[in-house]
C-alpha atoms as an extended CHARMM CRD file, in Angstrom:
* protein
*
        90  EXT
         1         1  MET       CA              4.2380000000       19.0170000000       22.5270000000  PROA      1               0.0000000000
         2         2  ASN       CA              4.8200000000       15.3390000000       23.2230000000  PROA      2               0.0000000000
         3         3  ASP       CA              5.0620000000       12.6760000000       20.4990000000  PROA      3               0.0000000000
         4         4  SER       CA              1.6030000000       11.2060000000       21.1500000000  PROA      4               0.0000000000
         5         5  SER       CA             -0.0680000000       14.6160000000       20.8010000000  PROA      5               0.0000000000
         6         6  LYS       CA              1.7840000000       15.2330000000       17.5440000000  PROA      6               0.0000000000
         7         7  THR       CA              0.7870000000       11.7880000000       16.2570000000  PROA      7               0.0000000000
         8         8  GLU       CA             -2.8440000000       12.3510000000       17.2360000000  PROA      8               0.0000000000
         9         9  ARG       CA             -2.8780000000       15.7520000000       15.5160000000  PROA      9               0.0000000000
        10        10  GLU       CA             -1.3890000000       14.2560000000       12.3340000000  PROA      10              0.0000000000
        11        11  PHE       CA             -3.9400000000       11.4430000000       12.4400000000  PROA      11              0.0000000000
        12        12  ILE       CA             -6.8570000000       13.8680000000       12.7770000000  PROA      12              0.0000000000
        13        13  GLN       CA             -5.5040000000       16.0260000000        9.9480000000  PROA      13              0.0000000000
        14        14  SER       CA             -5.1700000000       12.9330000000        7.7690000000  PROA      14              0.0000000000
        15        15  ILE       CA             -8.8160000000       12.0520000000        8.3960000000  PROA      15              0.0000000000
        16        16  GLU       CA             -9.9180000000       15.6140000000        7.6770000000  PROA      16              0.0000000000
        17        17  ARG       CA             -8.0070000000       15.5440000000        4.3540000000  PROA      17              0.0000000000
        18        18  GLY       CA            -10.0500000000       12.4980000000        3.3500000000  PROA      18              0.0000000000
        19        19  GLU       CA             -7.0790000000       10.1370000000        3.2370000000  PROA      19              0.0000000000
        20        20  TRP       CA             -9.0500000000        7.3600000000        4.9340000000  PROA      20              0.0000000000
        21        21  ARG       CA            -11.8690000000        5.3390000000        3.4500000000  PROA      21              0.0000000000
        22        22  GLU       CA            -14.4980000000        3.0870000000        4.9630000000  PROA      22              0.0000000000
        23        23  VAL       CA            -14.1240000000       -0.6500000000        4.4370000000  PROA      23              0.0000000000
        24        24  ASP       CA            -17.2300000000       -2.7190000000        3.6880000000  PROA      24              0.0000000000
        25        25  ASP       CA            -15.7650000000       -6.0910000000        4.6680000000  PROA      25              0.0000000000
        26        26  VAL       CA            -13.4200000000       -5.5960000000        7.6230000000  PROA      26              0.0000000000
        27        27  ALA       CA            -12.4590000000       -9.2780000000        7.8560000000  PROA      27              0.0000000000
        28        28  SER       CA            -11.3300000000       -9.3300000000        4.2090000000  PROA      28              0.0000000000
        29        29  ALA       CA             -9.4530000000       -6.0610000000        4.6330000000  PROA      29              0.0000000000
        30        30  VAL       CA             -7.6310000000       -7.4390000000        7.6830000000  PROA      30              0.0000000000
        31        31  MET       CA             -6.7180000000      -10.6330000000        5.8080000000  PROA      31              0.0000000000
        32        32  GLU       CA             -5.4500000000       -8.6180000000        2.8310000000  PROA      32              0.0000000000
        33        33  ALA       CA             -3.3680000000       -6.3830000000        5.1040000000  PROA      33              0.0000000000
        34        34  ARG       CA             -1.9370000000       -9.4580000000        6.8280000000  PROA      34              0.0000000000
        35        35  HSD       CA             -1.1010000000      -11.0160000000        3.4700000000  PROA      35              0.0000000000
        36        36  ILE       CA              0.6250000000       -7.8320000000        2.3180000000  PROA      36              0.0000000000
        37        37  ALA       CA              2.5660000000       -7.5750000000        5.5770000000  PROA      37              0.0000000000
        38        38  GLU       CA              3.6700000000      -11.2070000000        5.3830000000  PROA      38              0.0000000000
        39        39  ALA       CA              4.7770000000      -10.7950000000        1.7710000000  PROA      39              0.0000000000
        40        40  THR       CA              6.6530000000       -7.6330000000        2.6620000000  PROA      40              0.0000000000
        41        41  LEU       CA              8.4060000000       -9.1660000000        5.6520000000  PROA      41              0.0000000000
        42        42  ALA       CA              9.3230000000      -12.3280000000        3.7410000000  PROA      42              0.0000000000
        43        43  LYS       CA             11.7760000000      -10.4740000000        1.5170000000  PROA      43              0.0000000000
        44        44  SER       CA             14.7660000000      -12.5290000000        0.5630000000  PROA      44              0.0000000000
        45        45  GLU       CA             15.9320000000      -10.9250000000       -2.6560000000  PROA      45              0.0000000000
        46        46  ARG       CA             16.4180000000       -7.3840000000       -3.8420000000  PROA      46              0.0000000000
        47        47  MET       CA             15.3140000000       -6.2800000000       -7.3000000000  PROA      47              0.0000000000
        48        48  ASN       CA             16.1590000000       -3.0180000000       -9.0300000000  PROA      48              0.0000000000
        49        49  ILE       CA             14.0990000000       -1.8760000000      -11.9950000000  PROA      49              0.0000000000
        50        50  ARG       CA             13.9050000000        1.1650000000      -14.2100000000  PROA      50              0.0000000000
        51        51  ILE       CA             10.4830000000        2.7600000000      -14.5620000000  PROA      51              0.0000000000
        52        52  SER       CA              9.3510000000        5.9050000000      -16.3370000000  PROA      52              0.0000000000
        53        53  SER       CA              8.9560000000        8.9180000000      -14.1100000000  PROA      53              0.0000000000
        54        54  ALA       CA              5.3070000000        9.2390000000      -15.1780000000  PROA      54              0.0000000000
        55        55  ASP       CA              4.5770000000        5.6280000000      -14.1790000000  PROA      55              0.0000000000
        56        56  LEU       CA              6.3840000000        6.0430000000      -10.8720000000  PROA      56              0.0000000000
        57        57  LYS       CA              4.4470000000        9.2270000000      -10.1260000000  PROA      57              0.0000000000
        58        58  ALA       CA              1.1590000000        7.4480000000      -10.9100000000  PROA      58              0.0000000000
        59        59  LEU       CA              2.2240000000        4.4630000000       -8.8310000000  PROA      59              0.0000000000
        60        60  LYS       CA              2.9980000000        6.6560000000       -5.8310000000  PROA      60              0.0000000000
        61        61  ALA       CA             -0.3530000000        8.4460000000       -6.1990000000  PROA      61              0.0000000000
        62        62  ARG       CA             -2.1930000000        5.1140000000       -6.3240000000  PROA      62              0.0000000000
        63        63  ALA       CA             -0.2900000000        3.9010000000       -3.2660000000  PROA      63              0.0000000000
        64        64  ILE       CA             -1.4060000000        6.9930000000       -1.3560000000  PROA      64              0.0000000000
        65        65  GLU       CA             -5.0140000000        6.2380000000       -2.3610000000  PROA      65              0.0000000000
        66        66  GLU       CA             -4.5750000000        2.6960000000       -1.0450000000  PROA      66              0.0000000000
        67        67  GLY       CA             -2.8580000000        3.9050000000        2.1350000000  PROA      67              0.0000000000
        68        68  LEU       CA              0.3240000000        1.9420000000        1.4400000000  PROA      68              0.0000000000
        69        69  PRO       CA              3.9690000000        2.7130000000        0.8260000000  PROA      69              0.0000000000
        70        70  TYR       CA              4.4990000000        2.4570000000       -2.9260000000  PROA      70              0.0000000000
        71        71  GLN       CA              7.0910000000       -0.3280000000       -2.5800000000  PROA      71              0.0000000000
        72        72  THR       CA              4.5510000000       -2.3860000000       -0.6330000000  PROA      72              0.0000000000
        73        73  LEU       CA              1.9580000000       -1.7980000000       -3.3500000000  PROA      73              0.0000000000
        74        74  VAL       CA              4.4090000000       -2.9590000000       -6.0360000000  PROA      74              0.0000000000
        75        75  THR       CA              5.3030000000       -6.0560000000       -4.0000000000  PROA      75              0.0000000000
        76        76  SER       CA              1.6320000000       -6.8630000000       -3.4710000000  PROA      76              0.0000000000
        77        77  VAL       CA              0.7160000000       -6.4610000000       -7.1470000000  PROA      77              0.0000000000
        78        78  LEU       CA              3.6590000000       -8.5890000000       -8.2740000000  PROA      78              0.0000000000
        79        79  HSD       CA              2.8350000000      -11.2560000000       -5.7000000000  PROA      79              0.0000000000
        80        80  LYS       CA             -0.8080000000      -11.3490000000       -6.7890000000  PROA      80              0.0000000000
        81        81  TYR       CA              0.2480000000      -11.6350000000      -10.4270000000  PROA      81              0.0000000000
        82        82  VAL       CA              2.6970000000      -14.5000000000       -9.9400000000  PROA      82              0.0000000000
        83        83  THR       CA              0.2340000000      -16.4140000000       -7.7400000000  PROA      83              0.0000000000
        84        84  GLY       CA             -2.5780000000      -16.0730000000      -10.2850000000  PROA      84              0.0000000000
        85        85  GLN       CA             -4.6940000000      -13.7130000000       -8.1910000000  PROA      85              0.0000000000
        86        86  LEU       CA             -4.2320000000      -10.9280000000      -10.7510000000  PROA      86              0.0000000000
        87        87  GLN       CA             -4.6210000000      -11.3770000000      -14.4880000000  PROA      87              0.0000000000
        88        88  ALA       CA             -2.5520000000       -9.4460000000      -17.0200000000  PROA      88              0.0000000000
        89        89  PHE       CA             -4.3210000000       -7.1800000000      -19.4850000000  PROA      89              0.0000000000
        90        90  GLU       CA             -4.2760000000       -8.3910000000      -23.0510000000  PROA      90              0.0000000000
């Protein structure tokens, strides 16, 4: 089996498992994905943190729901927080 057939099969299986969701506003989704990609590619510093295993497990599950690598999700959330696009809970 060639690589493209394997990729296509994995893609179809992913759809059948319900891992994809419809987007109401495609233009906004594209802009958000671009923003996340730009923030991810603009890395200049490395940060190591300690996080509880329960929080990390929940974070990874949420990232799967969003269709993102969990590190990208963390970067996006932190970026949104420091730029005022996300408010902290009080």
